[in-house]
C-alpha positions in Angstrom: 159.5 18.0 72.9 158.7 15.9 76.0 155.0 15.3 75.1 154.0 15.3 78.8 155.2 11.7 79.3 156.6 12.4 82.8 160.2 11.4 82.2 163.0 13.8 83.0 164.7 14.8 79.8 168.3 15.8 79.7 167.3 19.3 78.4 164.2 21.2 79.4 161.5 21.2 76.8 161.4 24.6 75.0 157.6 24.2 74.4 156.3 23.5 77.9 159.4 24.5 80.0 159.2 21.1 81.7 155.7 21.4 83.0 154.0 19.0 80.6 151.5 21.7 79.8 151.4 24.2 77.0 149.5 27.5 77.4 147.3 28.2 74.4 145.4 31.4 73.8 141.8 30.6 73.0 138.9 32.9 72.2 135.6 32.1 73.9 132.2 33.4 73.0 130.2 34.6 76.0 126.7 35.9 76.2 126.3 38.7 78.7 122.8 38.7 80.3 120.9 42.0 80.5 121.2 43.3 84.1 124.6 41.7 84.8 126.1 43.3 87.9 129.7 44.2 88.7 131.4 41.1 90.2 129.1 38.6 88.6 130.9 35.3 87.9 130.2 32.9 85.0 131.8 29.5 85.0 132.7 28.0 81.6 132.9 24.3 82.3 135.7 22.3 80.7 137.3 25.4 79.0 140.3 25.7 81.4 143.3 23.6 82.2 143.5 20.0 81.0 141.2 17.6 82.8 138.2 19.2 84.4 139.5 22.7 84.5 137.0 25.5 84.1 137.4 29.2 83.1 135.7 31.6 85.5 134.8 35.0 84.0 134.3 37.9 86.4 132.5 40.9 85.0 133.5 44.4 85.8 130.8 46.9 84.8 132.2 50.4 84.1 130.3 53.2 85.9 128.2 55.4 83.7 128.8 59.2 83.8 125.0 59.8 84.0 123.3 56.8 85.6 124.0 55.1 88.9 122.7 51.6 89.6 120.7 50.6 92.7 119.6 47.0 92.1 117.3 47.1 89.1 116.7 50.8 89.5 118.8 53.5 88.0 119.3 57.0 89.4 120.3 60.1 87.6 120.8 63.7 88.7 119.5 66.5 86.6 120.1 70.3 87.2 117.2 72.7 87.3 117.2 76.4 87.9 115.5 78.3 90.7 112.6 79.4 88.6 111.9 75.9 87.5 112.0 74.7 91.1 109.7 77.5 92.4 107.2 77.7 89.6 107.3 74.2 88.2 108.4 73.1 84.7 108.7 70.3 82.2 112.2 69.0 81.6 113.5 66.4 79.2 115.3 63.4 80.8 117.4 60.7 79.1 116.5 57.1 79.7 118.7 54.0 79.6 117.7 53.3 76.0 118.8 56.8 75.1 115.3 58.2 74.6 114.3 61.6 75.9 111.1 61.7 78.0 109.3 64.7 79.5 109.2 64.9 83.3 106.8 67.3 85.0 108.6 69.1 87.9 105.8 70.5 90.2 106.0 74.0 91.7 107.9 74.0 95.0 110.3 71.3 94.1 113.1 71.0 96.6 116.8 70.4 95.9 117.5 66.6 96.0 113.9 65.7 95.5 113.4 62.4 93.5 110.9 61.6 90.9 110.1 58.1 89.8 109.7 57.0 86.2 108.2 53.5 86.3 109.6 50.7 84.1 112.6 52.6 82.9 115.3 50.8 84.9 117.3 47.7 84.2 115.6 44.5 83.0 116.6 41.2 84.4 114.9 37.8 84.5 111.6 39.3 83.2 111.5 42.1 85.9 112.3 45.7 85.2 113.3 48.4 87.6 112.4 52.1 87.7 114.4 55.2 86.9 114.7 57.9 89.6 115.5 61.4 88.7 117.0 63.5 91.4 116.9 67.3 90.8 119.7 69.6 91.8 118.5 73.2 92.1 121.2 75.5 90.8 121.4 78.8 92.6 123.0 81.7 90.7 126.4 82.7 92.1 126.1 86.3 91.0 123.1 88.6 90.6 122.7 91.9 88.8 121.5 94.8 91.0 118.0 94.4 89.5 117.9 90.7 90.2 119.1 91.3 93.8 116.4 93.9 94.3 113.8 91.5 93.0 115.0 88.7 95.3 115.0 91.1 98.3 111.5 92.3 97.5 110.3 88.7 97.2 111.9 87.8 100.6 110.3 90.8 102.3 106.8 90.1 100.8 107.0 86.4 101.9 108.6 87.0 105.3 111.9 85.4 104.5 114.9 86.5 106.5 118.2 87.2 104.8 
């Protein structure tokens, strides 16, 4: 072993391969702050290469299948049916902390309309964002003859063209 003395040995050191440094695997404990965003860098001073080397941890936040992040706010899309959109309804919506809350959908709700739930977003540095629920009105792909007749009657009575 050369022990990093800087002389050139006749044979390459099997431990450091002649570099004078030995790679060591080391586990470090890291606290991830609430609200940490994708790409956030945290520098761990003095934990890297010998001397004043630092370790830089770069966070990659996996996308959620239900929530999308917009700053401290979160957005989710929830399907509703045509009757719920036209007549209004109460729907249950999941929050970040996995609770279910009731959201009132007013009559005449349009596809893509957003509803705000204050204080249900991401918390960071004492501030908390909101949750936005975007509704997606699902239109039936097939109608029975009776349903089709009812829709046509509705359209004629309200002056809608089809």
